[in-house]
Backbone as a printed PyTorch tensor [residue, N CA C, xyz], in Angstrom:
tensor([[[  0.8440,  -1.1920,   0.0000],
         [  0.0000,   0.0000,   0.0000],
         [  0.8850,   1.2500,   0.0000]],

        [[  0.3420,   2.3240,  -0.5440],
         [  1.0860,   3.5730,  -0.6050],
         [  0.4040,   4.6110,   0.2680]],

        [[  0.9220,   5.8270,   0.2550],
         [  0.3010,   6.8960,   1.0280],
         [ -0.9130,   7.4260,   0.2760]],

        [[ -1.7060,   8.2840,   0.9260],
         [ -2.8810,   8.8440,   0.2820],
         [ -2.5230,   9.7690,  -0.8770]],

        [[ -1.2840,  10.2520,  -0.9500],
         [ -0.8960,  11.1640,  -2.0190],
         [ -0.4530,  10.4570,  -3.2860]],

        [[ -0.0450,   9.2070,  -3.2050],
         [  0.2460,   8.4240,  -4.3990],
         [ -0.7950,   7.3110,  -4.4470]],

        [[ -1.0940,   6.8010,  -5.6370],
         [ -2.2590,   5.9080,  -5.7240],
         [ -2.0510,   4.5310,  -5.0930]],

        [[ -3.1230,   4.0580,  -4.4590],
         [ -3.2050,   2.6700,  -4.0520],
         [ -3.4620,   1.8800,  -5.3280]],

        [[ -2.7680,   0.7970,  -5.5310],
         [ -2.9020,  -0.0090,  -6.7310],
         [ -3.9180,  -1.1160,  -6.4800]],

        [[ -4.9740,  -1.1330,  -7.2700],
         [ -6.0910,  -2.0480,  -7.0690],
         [ -6.0940,  -3.0770,  -8.1860]],

        [[ -5.9320,  -4.3480,  -7.8120],
         [ -5.8410,  -5.4200,  -8.8000],
         [ -6.9900,  -6.4150,  -8.7520]],

        [[ -7.8430,  -6.3350,  -7.7070],
         [ -8.9510,  -7.2810,  -7.5930],
         [-10.0470,  -6.6930,  -6.7100]],

        [[-11.1450,  -7.4130,  -6.5820],
         [-12.2910,  -6.9170,  -5.8130],
         [-11.9530,  -6.7240,  -4.3400]],

        [[-11.1090,  -7.5820,  -3.7860],
         [-10.7160,  -7.4290,  -2.3770],
         [ -9.9460,  -6.1270,  -2.1650]],

        [[ -9.0940,  -5.7580,  -3.1080],
         [ -8.3710,  -4.4840,  -3.0150],
         [ -9.3410,  -3.3060,  -3.0540]],

        [[-10.3370,  -3.3800,  -3.9490],
         [-11.3180,  -2.2960,  -4.0550],
         [-12.1620,  -2.2190,  -2.7900]],

        [[-12.5000,  -3.3600,  -2.2290],
         [-13.2220,  -3.4350,  -0.9600],
         [-12.4000,  -2.7660,   0.1460]],

        [[-11.0830,  -3.0400,   0.1870],
         [-10.2000,  -2.4190,   1.1800],
         [-10.1510,  -0.9060,   0.9830]],

        [[-10.0190,  -0.4550,  -0.2660],
         [ -9.9550,   0.9820,  -0.5440],
         [-11.2350,   1.6710,  -0.0730]],

        [[-12.3830,   1.0530,  -0.3470],
         [-13.6560,   1.6030,   0.1280],
         [-13.6430,   1.7750,   1.6450]],

        [[-13.2280,   0.7500,   2.3710],
         [-13.1900,   0.8390,   3.8270],
         [-12.2130,   1.9140,   4.2880]],

        [[-11.0830,   2.0460,   3.6140],
         [-10.0810,   3.0740,   3.9440],
         [-10.6870,   4.4760,   3.7850]],

        [[-11.3590,   4.7160,   2.6720],
         [-11.9960,   6.0170,   2.4400],
         [-13.1040,   6.2480,   3.4590]],

        [[-13.9040,   5.2220,   3.7180],
         [-15.0320,   5.3870,   4.6270],
         [-14.6170,   5.5540,   6.0900]],

        [[-13.3490,   5.3340,   6.3760],
         [-12.8190,   5.6300,   7.7100],
         [-12.2020,   7.0220,   7.7160]],

        [[-12.6950,   7.8900,   6.8070],
         [-12.3710,   9.3210,   6.7520],
         [-11.0330,   9.6450,   6.0990]],

        [[-10.6470,   8.9120,   5.0830],
         [ -9.4800,   9.2770,   4.2860],
         [ -9.9730,  10.0720,   3.0920]],

        [[-10.0890,  11.3810,   3.2650],
         [-10.7300,  12.2670,   2.2890],
         [-10.0160,  12.3570,   0.9460]],

        [[ -8.7100,  12.1680,   0.9150],
         [ -7.9740,  12.4060,  -0.3280],
         [ -7.2430,  11.1700,  -0.8460]],

        [[ -7.6290,   9.9950,  -0.3880],
         [ -6.9910,   8.7600,  -0.8560],
         [ -7.1180,   8.6560,  -2.3770]],

        [[ -6.0600,   8.2100,  -3.0170],
         [ -6.0380,   8.0530,  -4.4740],
         [ -5.8450,   6.5790,  -4.8120]],

        [[ -6.3990,   6.1780,  -5.9690],
         [ -6.2910,   4.7810,  -6.3760],
         [ -6.2040,   4.6880,  -7.8910]],

        [[ -5.6220,   3.5890,  -8.3530],
         [ -5.5550,   3.2820,  -9.7860],
         [ -5.8300,   1.7980,  -9.9800]],

        [[ -6.7420,   1.4950, -10.8900],
         [ -7.0070,   0.1020, -11.2210],
         [ -5.8480,  -0.4430, -12.0430]],

        [[ -5.3920,  -1.6390, -11.6860],
         [ -4.2910,  -2.2890, -12.3810],
         [ -4.7530,  -3.4800, -13.2120]],

        [[ -6.0260,  -3.8540, -13.0620],
         [ -6.5800,  -5.0010, -13.7900],
         [ -8.0870,  -4.8240, -13.8680]],

        [[ -8.7270,  -5.5620, -14.7620],
         [-10.1800,  -5.6120, -14.7750],
         [-10.6370,  -6.2450, -13.4570]],

        [[-11.7510,  -5.7580, -12.9250],
         [-12.2350,  -6.1930, -11.6140],
         [-13.6200,  -6.8190, -11.7460]],

        [[-13.7530,  -8.0740, -11.3510],
         [-15.0440,  -8.7500, -11.2650],
         [-15.5110,  -8.6220,  -9.8180]],

        [[-16.5930,  -7.8830,  -9.6020],
         [-17.0730,  -7.5780,  -8.2540],
         [-17.9000,  -8.6950,  -7.6280]],

        [[-18.1740,  -9.7770,  -8.3450],
         [-19.1100, -10.7880,  -7.8560],
         [-18.6750, -11.4650,  -6.5610]],

        [[-17.4090, -11.3780,  -6.1900],
         [-16.9840, -11.9690,  -4.9190],
         [-17.2920, -11.0670,  -3.7200]],

        [[-17.5490,  -9.7720,  -3.9560],
         [-17.8160,  -8.8450,  -2.8490],
         [-19.2170,  -8.2530,  -2.8810]],

        [[-19.9760,  -8.4970,  -3.9770],
         [-21.3670,  -8.0440,  -4.0480],
         [-22.1040,  -8.8790,  -5.0830]],

        [[-23.2860,  -9.3690,  -4.7100],
         [-24.0270, -10.2470,  -5.6060],
         [-25.4560, -10.4240,  -5.1130]],

        [[-26.3300, -10.8310,  -6.0130],
         [-27.7140, -11.1280,  -5.6700],
         [-27.7740, -12.4380,  -4.8950]],

        [[-28.8940, -12.6380,  -4.2280],
         [-29.1170, -13.9040,  -3.5270],
         [-29.3870, -15.0080,  -4.5490]],

        [[-29.0150, -16.2090,  -4.1710],
         [-29.3360, -17.3870,  -4.9760],
         [-29.7870, -18.4670,  -4.0010]],

        [[-31.1120, -18.5300,  -3.8080],
         [-31.6680, -19.4680,  -2.8250],
         [-31.3630, -20.9200,  -3.1650]],

        [[-31.3020, -21.2450,  -4.4540],
         [-31.0170, -22.6220,  -4.8680],
         [-29.6280, -23.0740,  -4.4220]],

        [[-28.7020, -22.1440,  -4.3310],
         [-27.3320, -22.4730,  -3.9200],
         [-27.0260, -22.0280,  -2.4890]],

        [[-28.0360, -21.4900,  -1.7850],
         [-27.8360, -21.0480,  -0.4110],
         [-26.9610, -19.8110,  -0.2820]],

        [[-26.9810, -18.9650,  -1.2880],
         [-26.1480, -17.7530,  -1.2870],
         [-27.0120, -16.5650,  -0.8870]],

        [[-26.5930, -15.8480,   0.1640],
         [-27.3110, -14.6600,   0.6100],
         [-26.8700, -13.4470,  -0.1940]],

        [[-27.7830, -12.4940,  -0.3360],
         [-27.4790, -11.2520,  -1.0440],
         [-26.3650, -10.4800,  -0.3300]],

        [[-25.5030,  -9.8750,  -1.1090],
         [-24.4380,  -9.0220,  -0.5810],
         [-24.3660,  -7.7810,  -1.4650]],

        [[-24.8800,  -6.6670,  -0.9520],
         [-24.9330,  -5.4240,  -1.7020],
         [-23.6740,  -4.5950,  -1.4460]],

        [[-23.1480,  -3.9720,  -2.4960],
         [-21.9780,  -3.1050,  -2.3800],
         [-22.3190,  -1.8890,  -1.5300]],

        [[-21.4860,  -1.5610,  -0.5630],
         [-21.5660,  -0.3190,   0.1950],
         [-20.6570,   0.6710,  -0.5250]],

        [[-21.1410,   1.8770,  -0.8520],
         [-20.3550,   2.7830,  -1.6740],
         [-19.0510,   3.2640,  -1.0290]],

        [[-18.1050,   3.5730,  -1.8830],
         [-16.9350,   4.3420,  -1.4820],
         [-17.4570,   5.7460,  -1.1980]],

        [[-17.0600,   6.3450,  -0.0860],
         [-17.5740,   7.6430,   0.3550],
         [-19.0700,   7.5390,   0.6330]],

        [[-19.4120,   6.5640,   1.4530],
         [-20.7800,   6.3290,   1.8990],
         [-21.1670,   7.4590,   2.8470]],

        [[-22.1780,   8.2470,   2.4800],
         [-22.5300,   9.4330,   3.2700],
         [-22.8670,   9.0950,   4.7200]],

        [[-23.4410,   7.9290,   4.9680],
         [-23.7920,   7.5700,   6.3410],
         [-22.5440,   7.3460,   7.1980]],

        [[-21.3960,   7.0890,   6.5430],
         [-20.1580,   6.8340,   7.2870],
         [-19.1950,   8.0160,   7.2730]],

        [[-19.3500,   8.9080,   6.3040],
         [-18.3870,  10.0070,   6.1590],
         [-19.1000,  11.3560,   6.0490]],

        [[-20.0850,  11.5880,   6.8800],
         [-20.8990,  12.7980,   6.7870],
         [-20.0600,  14.0730,   6.8120]],

        [[-19.0270,  14.1140,   7.6000],
         [-18.1890,  15.3090,   7.6950],
         [-16.9940,  15.2680,   6.7600]],

        [[-16.6060,  14.1040,   6.3150],
         [-15.3680,  13.9540,   5.5500],
         [-15.6180,  13.2290,   4.2390]],

        [[-16.2760,  13.8860,   3.3170],
         [-16.5600,  13.2600,   2.0300],
         [-15.2920,  13.1750,   1.1860]],

        [[-15.2170,  12.1420,   0.3720],
         [-14.0250,  11.8810,  -0.4280],
         [-13.9360,  12.8270,  -1.6200]],

        [[-12.7240,  13.2700,  -1.9510],
         [-12.4810,  14.0420,  -3.1670],
         [-11.0620,  13.7990,  -3.6890]],

        [[-10.6150,  12.5850,  -3.6360],
         [ -9.2900,  12.2220,  -4.1250],
         [ -9.2880,  11.9960,  -5.6280]],

        [[ -8.3630,  11.1750,  -6.0790],
         [ -8.2790,  10.8170,  -7.4950],
         [ -8.4480,   9.3060,  -7.6230]],

        [[ -9.3100,   8.9030,  -8.5550],
         [ -9.5140,   7.4950,  -8.8480],
         [ -9.3400,   7.3260, -10.3480]],

        [[ -8.2650,   6.6640, -10.7310],
         [ -7.9450,   6.4420, -12.1430],
         [ -8.2770,   5.0010, -12.5030]],

        [[ -9.2850,   4.8270, -13.3380],
         [ -9.6800,   3.4930, -13.7660],
         [ -8.7100,   2.8610, -14.7420]],

        [[ -7.7740,   3.6610, -15.2740],
         [ -6.6990,   3.1280, -16.1190],
         [ -7.2670,   2.3210, -17.3000]],

        [[ -8.4650,   2.7380, -17.7680],
         [ -9.1710,   2.0750, -18.8740],
         [ -9.4780,   0.5990, -18.6020]],

        [[ -9.6090,   0.2440, -17.3400],
         [ -9.9840,  -1.1190, -16.9440],
         [-11.4950,  -1.2010, -16.7720]],

        [[-12.0030,  -2.4200, -16.7050],
         [-13.4440,  -2.6730, -16.5940],
         [-13.7950,  -3.2010, -15.2070]],

        [[-14.8380,  -2.6250, -14.6280],
         [-15.4450,  -3.1480, -13.4000],
         [-16.7320,  -3.8350, -13.8270]],

        [[-16.8300,  -5.1310, -13.5540],
         [-18.0310,  -5.8820, -13.9440],
         [-18.7390,  -6.4290, -12.7140]],

        [[-20.0340,  -6.6690, -12.8880],
         [-20.8750,  -7.2990, -11.8630],
         [-21.0010,  -6.4820, -10.5830]],

        [[-20.9810,  -5.1530, -10.7000],
         [-21.2740,  -4.3030,  -9.5450],
         [-22.7540,  -4.4850,  -9.2070]],

        [[-23.0410,  -4.8670,  -7.9600],
         [-24.4010,  -5.1570,  -7.5350],
         [-24.7380,  -4.3260,  -6.3070]],

        [[-25.8030,  -3.5190,  -6.4340],
         [-26.2840,  -2.7110,  -5.3110],
         [-27.7980,  -2.8710,  -5.2380]],

        [[-28.2840,  -3.2570,  -4.0690],
         [-29.7140,  -3.3390,  -3.7940],
         [-29.9010,  -2.8060,  -2.3870]],

        [[-30.4130,  -1.5800,  -2.2700],
         [-30.4030,  -0.8960,  -0.9830],
         [-31.6560,  -0.0560,  -0.7780]],

        [[-31.8390,   0.4020,   0.4340],
         [-32.8740,   1.3790,   0.7550],
         [-32.2410,   2.7520,   0.9900]],

        [[-30.9390,   2.8440,   0.8140],
         [-30.1920,   4.0590,   1.1320],
         [-30.1840,   5.0690,  -0.0180]],

        [[-30.0160,   6.3090,   0.3470],
         [-29.7960,   7.4010,  -0.5790],
         [-28.3050,   7.4410,  -0.9170]],

        [[-27.9500,   7.9900,  -2.0690],
         [-26.5520,   8.1590,  -2.5080],
         [-25.8610,   6.8080,  -2.7190]],

        [[-26.2460,   6.1460,  -3.7930],
         [-25.7120,   4.8170,  -4.0720],
         [-25.0280,   4.7690,  -5.4360]],

        [[-23.9750,   4.0020,  -5.5070],
         [-23.2070,   3.7620,  -6.7160],
         [-21.8700,   3.1700,  -6.2980]],

        [[-20.9300,   3.0230,  -7.2280],
         [-19.5890,   2.6230,  -6.8150],
         [-19.1160,   3.6040,  -5.7470]],

        [[-19.3440,   4.9020,  -5.9990],
         [-19.1490,   5.9680,  -5.0170],
         [-20.5320,   6.4520,  -4.6060]],

        [[-20.6640,   6.8360,  -3.3480],
         [-21.9490,   7.3390,  -2.8840],
         [-22.0560,   8.8440,  -3.0210]],

        [[-21.2980,   9.5650,  -2.2060],
         [-21.4170,  11.0170,  -2.0880],
         [-20.0180,  11.5930,  -2.1780]],

        [[-19.6120,  12.0070,  -3.3710],
         [-18.2710,  12.5800,  -3.5400],
         [-18.4120,  14.0840,  -3.6680]],

        [[-17.6530,  14.8020,  -2.8430],
         [-17.9480,  16.2180,  -2.6820],
         [-16.8070,  16.9470,  -1.9960]],

        [[-16.5040,  18.1100,  -2.4800],
         [-15.5730,  18.9830,  -1.7680],
         [-16.1080,  20.4010,  -1.8140]],

        [[-16.1680,  21.0540,  -0.6700],
         [-16.6640,  22.4210,  -0.6070],
         [-15.7250,  23.3980,  -1.3110]],

        [[-14.4450,  23.0850,  -1.3540],
         [-13.4580,  23.9690,  -1.9720],
         [-13.2880,  23.6110,  -3.4430]],

        [[-13.7880,  24.4570,  -4.3190],
         [-13.6850,  24.1790,  -5.7550],
         [-12.2330,  24.1260,  -6.2130]],

        [[-11.3320,  24.7420,  -5.4840],
         [ -9.9160,  24.7330,  -5.8740],
         [ -9.2520,  23.3770,  -5.6020]],

        [[ -9.8910,  22.5170,  -4.8270],
         [ -9.3510,  21.1880,  -4.5030],
         [-10.2910,  20.1220,  -5.0410]],

        [[-10.4080,  20.0720,  -6.3490],
         [-11.3480,  19.1510,  -6.9820],
         [-10.7830,  17.7400,  -7.0310]],

        [[-11.6490,  16.7840,  -6.8500],
         [-11.2840,  15.3900,  -7.0380],
         [-11.4120,  15.0110,  -8.5090]],

        [[-10.9250,  13.8240,  -8.8380],
         [-10.9710,  13.3420, -10.2190],
         [-11.3230,  11.8620, -10.2350]],

        [[-12.2650,  11.4990, -11.0960],
         [-12.5710,  10.0970, -11.3670],
         [-12.5410,   9.9600, -12.8810]],

        [[-11.7370,   8.9920, -13.3630],
         [-11.5760,   8.9240, -14.8210],
         [-11.3000,   7.5030, -15.3090]],

        [[-11.6370,   7.3070, -16.5840],
         [-11.2360,   6.1390, -17.3690],
         [-11.6440,   4.7910, -16.7750]],

        [[-12.9400,   4.6530, -16.4700],
         [-13.4730,   3.3850, -15.9620],
         [-14.5630,   2.9030, -16.9170]],

        [[-14.5410,   1.6210, -17.2130],
         [-15.6120,   0.9810, -17.9780],
         [-16.3950,   0.0900, -17.0180]],

        [[-17.7100,   0.0190, -17.2320],
         [-18.5760,  -0.8230, -16.4080],
         [-19.3530,  -1.7780, -17.3050]],

        [[-19.4790,  -3.0320, -16.8510],
         [-20.2430,  -4.0710, -17.5460],
         [-21.1390,  -4.7850, -16.5420]],

        [[-22.3430,  -5.1510, -16.9770],
         [-23.2520,  -5.9740, -16.1880],
         [-23.4500,  -5.4300, -14.7640]],

        [[-23.9300,  -4.1970, -14.6790],
         [-24.1580,  -3.5650, -13.3780],
         [-25.6370,  -3.6290, -13.0120]],

        [[-25.9140,  -3.6570, -11.7220],
         [-27.2780,  -3.6100, -11.2180],
         [-27.2920,  -2.7030,  -9.9980]],

        [[-27.8900,  -1.5130, -10.1540],
         [-27.9580,  -0.5330,  -9.0680],
         [-29.4270,  -0.2400,  -8.8170]],

        [[-29.9140,  -0.6120,  -7.6320],
         [-31.3180,  -0.4340,  -7.2690],
         [-31.4070,   0.1310,  -5.8630]],

        [[-32.2750,   1.1360,  -5.6990],
         [-32.5300,   1.6950,  -4.3780],
         [-33.9890,   2.0980,  -4.2770]],

        [[-34.5460,   1.9820,  -3.0850],
         [-35.8980,   2.4660,  -2.8430],
         [-35.8760,   3.9530,  -2.5090]],

        [[-34.6900,   4.5570,  -2.5160],
         [-34.5290,   5.9900,  -2.2850],
         [-33.9760,   6.6210,  -3.5650]],

        [[-33.4180,   7.8220,  -3.4610],
         [-32.9650,   8.5420,  -4.6430],
         [-31.4510,   8.7850,  -4.6250]],

        [[-30.9800,   9.4930,  -5.6520],
         [-29.5660,   9.8200,  -5.8520],
         [-28.7280,   8.5530,  -6.0560]],

        [[-28.8690,   7.9500,  -7.2330],
         [-28.0700,   6.7710,  -7.5210],
         [-27.6350,   6.7590,  -8.9820]],

        [[-26.4550,   6.2190,  -9.1690],
         [-25.8880,   6.0440, -10.4960],
         [-24.8420,   4.9440, -10.4300]],

        [[-24.3960,   4.4820, -11.5710],
         [-23.3960,   3.4230, -11.5760],
         [-22.0980,   3.9380, -10.9610]],

        [[-21.6130,   5.0970, -11.3990],
         [-20.3810,   5.6490, -10.8390],
         [-20.6330,   6.2690,  -9.4660]],

        [[-21.6350,   7.1510,  -9.3690],
         [-21.8620,   7.8660,  -8.1080],
         [-23.3160,   8.3060,  -7.9950]],

        [[-23.7890,   8.3720,  -6.7550],
         [-25.1110,   8.9130,  -6.4930],
         [-25.1200,  10.4250,  -6.5300]],

        [[-24.0370,  11.0490,  -6.0550],
         [-23.9610,  12.5100,  -5.9570],
         [-22.5170,  12.9270,  -6.1970]],

        [[-22.3120,  13.9410,  -7.0260],
         [-20.9580,  14.4530,  -7.2860],
         [-20.9850,  15.9780,  -7.3060]],

        [[-20.0960,  16.5830,  -6.5140],
         [-20.0010,  18.0380,  -6.4560],
         [-18.5200,  18.4060,  -6.4270]],

        [[-18.1130,  19.2930,  -7.3360],
         [-16.7120,  19.7300,  -7.4700],
         [-15.7730,  18.5610,  -7.7410]],

        [[-16.1790,  17.7230,  -8.6690],
         [-15.3850,  16.5660,  -9.0690],
         [-15.2610,  16.5910, -10.5960]],

        [[-14.1000,  16.3090, -11.1200],
         [-13.9100,  16.1770, -12.5580],
         [-14.0690,  14.7080, -12.9350]],

        [[-15.0450,  14.4270, -13.7800],
         [-15.3540,  13.0600, -14.2000],
         [-15.1490,  12.9710, -15.7090]],

        [[-14.3500,  11.9990, -16.1380],
         [-14.1130,  11.8530, -17.5780],
         [-13.8510,  10.3940, -17.9350]],

        [[-14.1730,  10.0680, -19.1820],
         [-13.8540,   8.7460, -19.7030],
         [-14.5740,   7.5940, -19.0370]],

        [[-15.7920,   7.8030, -18.5670],
         [-16.5800,   6.7420, -17.9350],
         [-17.4990,   6.1390, -19.0000]],

        [[-17.5090,   4.8240, -19.1070],
         [-18.3870,   4.1280, -20.0500],
         [-19.1670,   3.0600, -19.2970]],

        [[-20.4850,   3.1280, -19.4070],
         [-21.3600,   2.1160, -18.8180],
         [-21.9870,   1.3610, -19.9880]],

        [[-21.5600,   0.1120, -20.1820],
         [-21.9670,  -0.6700, -21.3510],
         [-23.2290,  -1.4940, -21.1530]],

        [[-23.4330,  -2.0680, -19.9620],
         [-24.5970,  -2.9380, -19.7910],
         [-25.0190,  -2.9900, -18.3390]],

        [[-26.3320,  -3.1500, -18.1440],
         [-26.8720,  -3.2650, -16.8010],
         [-28.1300,  -2.4460, -16.6360]],

        [[-28.4270,  -2.0810, -15.3720],
         [-29.6510,  -1.3300, -15.0790],
         [-29.4630,  -0.4770, -13.8320]],

        [[-30.2330,   0.6190, -13.7860],
         [-30.3040,   1.5040, -12.6220],
         [-31.7750,   1.7630, -12.3580]],

        [[-32.2230,   1.5080, -11.1290],
         [-33.6190,   1.7310, -10.7420],
         [-33.6690,   2.4260,  -9.3940]],

        [[-34.3870,   3.5520,  -9.3210],
         [-34.5550,   4.2830,  -8.0730],
         [-35.7600,   5.1860,  -8.1560]],

        [[-35.9310,   6.0450,  -7.1490],
         [-37.1140,   6.8900,  -7.0850],
         [-36.9010,   8.2830,  -7.6620]],

        [[-35.6800,   8.7070,  -7.8590],
         [-35.4010,  10.0330,  -8.4040],
         [-33.9070,  10.2800,  -8.4300]],

        [[-33.5020,  11.2420,  -9.2480],
         [-32.0780,  11.5530,  -9.4360],
         [-31.2890,  10.2740,  -9.7160]],

        [[-31.7240,   9.5600, -10.7580],
         [-31.0650,   8.3240, -11.1680],
         [-30.3410,   8.5720, -12.4840]],

        [[-29.1420,   8.0380, -12.6070],
         [-28.4110,   8.1940, -13.8530],
         [-27.5700,   6.9790, -14.1500]],

        [[-27.3190,   6.7600, -15.4200],
         [-26.4490,   5.6640, -15.8040],
         [-25.0340,   5.8810, -15.3200]],

        [[-24.6240,   7.1500, -15.2050],
         [-23.2760,   7.4540, -14.7200],
         [-23.3500,   8.0860, -13.3320]],

        [[-24.0330,   9.2310, -13.1930],
         [-24.1770,   9.9280, -11.9080],
         [-25.6380,  10.2970, -11.7210]],

        [[-26.1430,  10.1340, -10.4910],
         [-27.5240,  10.4930, -10.2040],
         [-27.7400,  11.9900, -10.1630]],

        [[-26.8830,  12.7230,  -9.4730],
         [-26.9900,  14.1770,  -9.3560],
         [-25.5840,  14.7470,  -9.4000]],

        [[-25.3940,  15.7560, -10.2440],
         [-24.0690,  16.3530, -10.3990],
         [-24.2070,  17.8690, -10.3610]],

        [[-23.3150,  18.5210,  -9.6080],
         [-23.3320,  19.9770,  -9.5120],
         [-21.9030,  20.4710,  -9.3230]],

        [[-21.5650,  21.5620, -10.0000],
         [-20.2320,  22.1550,  -9.8550],
         [-19.1150,  21.2400, -10.3280]],

        [[-19.4650,  20.2140, -11.0630],
         [-18.5090,  19.2160, -11.5340],
         [-18.4350,  19.2620, -13.0490]],

        [[-17.3770,  18.6930, -13.5890],
         [-17.3020,  18.5500, -15.0390],
         [-17.5190,  17.0810, -15.3840]],

        [[-18.1850,  16.8570, -16.5010],
         [-18.4600,  15.5080, -16.9880],
         [-18.1280,  15.5320, -18.4770]],

        [[-17.0970,  14.7700, -18.8740],
         [-16.6830,  14.8030, -20.2810],
         [-16.2650,  13.4250, -20.7660]],

        [[-16.4600,  13.1890, -22.0410],
         [-16.0250,  11.9420, -22.6720],
         [-16.6590,  10.7080, -22.0690]],

        [[-17.9070,  10.8160, -21.6070],
         [-18.5760,   9.6780, -20.9620],
         [-19.6460,   9.1030, -21.8820]],

        [[-19.8690,   7.8070, -21.7700],
         [-20.8690,   7.1100, -22.5850],
         [-21.7250,   6.2530, -21.6550]],

        [[-23.0530,   6.4170, -21.7860],
         [-23.9900,   5.5930, -21.0240],
         [-24.8570,   4.8180, -22.0140]],

        [[-24.8420,   3.5020, -21.9590],
         [-25.6160,   2.6660, -22.8680],
         [-26.7680,   1.9410, -22.1710]],

        [[-27.1040,   2.3370, -20.9360],
         [-28.1940,   1.6720, -20.2150],
         [-29.3010,   2.6520, -19.8840]],

        [[-30.4720,   2.1190, -19.5150],
         [-31.5990,   2.9660, -19.0980],
         [-31.5340,   3.2200, -17.6110]]])
């Protein structure tokens, strides 16, 4: 592992799970870079009663319920890698790979870039959800591609981001409803 100023290198779902926990313990500026395609099915998946598998929903990086005072605004470089099988089924607001990414200081903007998503399922009985993030403020987002899957919620739902303000969004492609 490296310091928060140089990227944590993420090579599998367990690494991404660790990074999420690190950020959610109030590491506001942690940076990461994907080093390989990531299949999330080992850390989040639907229930399968026939096989005795219980549902395991992804808890977002920068989960607002855990980081109310210290929202994340670091750098996350997807390095043109693919995250597949992201599964979220929740009653919570602000859901996605990231939940609530935000910085009050526009001069210290975070960056999320160059991530591809395949076979995603993001569902909430509340609002503010997207595959990448439920809420983004003062974040530069670029090069995000969502190729397949679904997003279902009550409002502020997006294939990439549910609600975005004061942020830039460029070079992104959403192919899902």
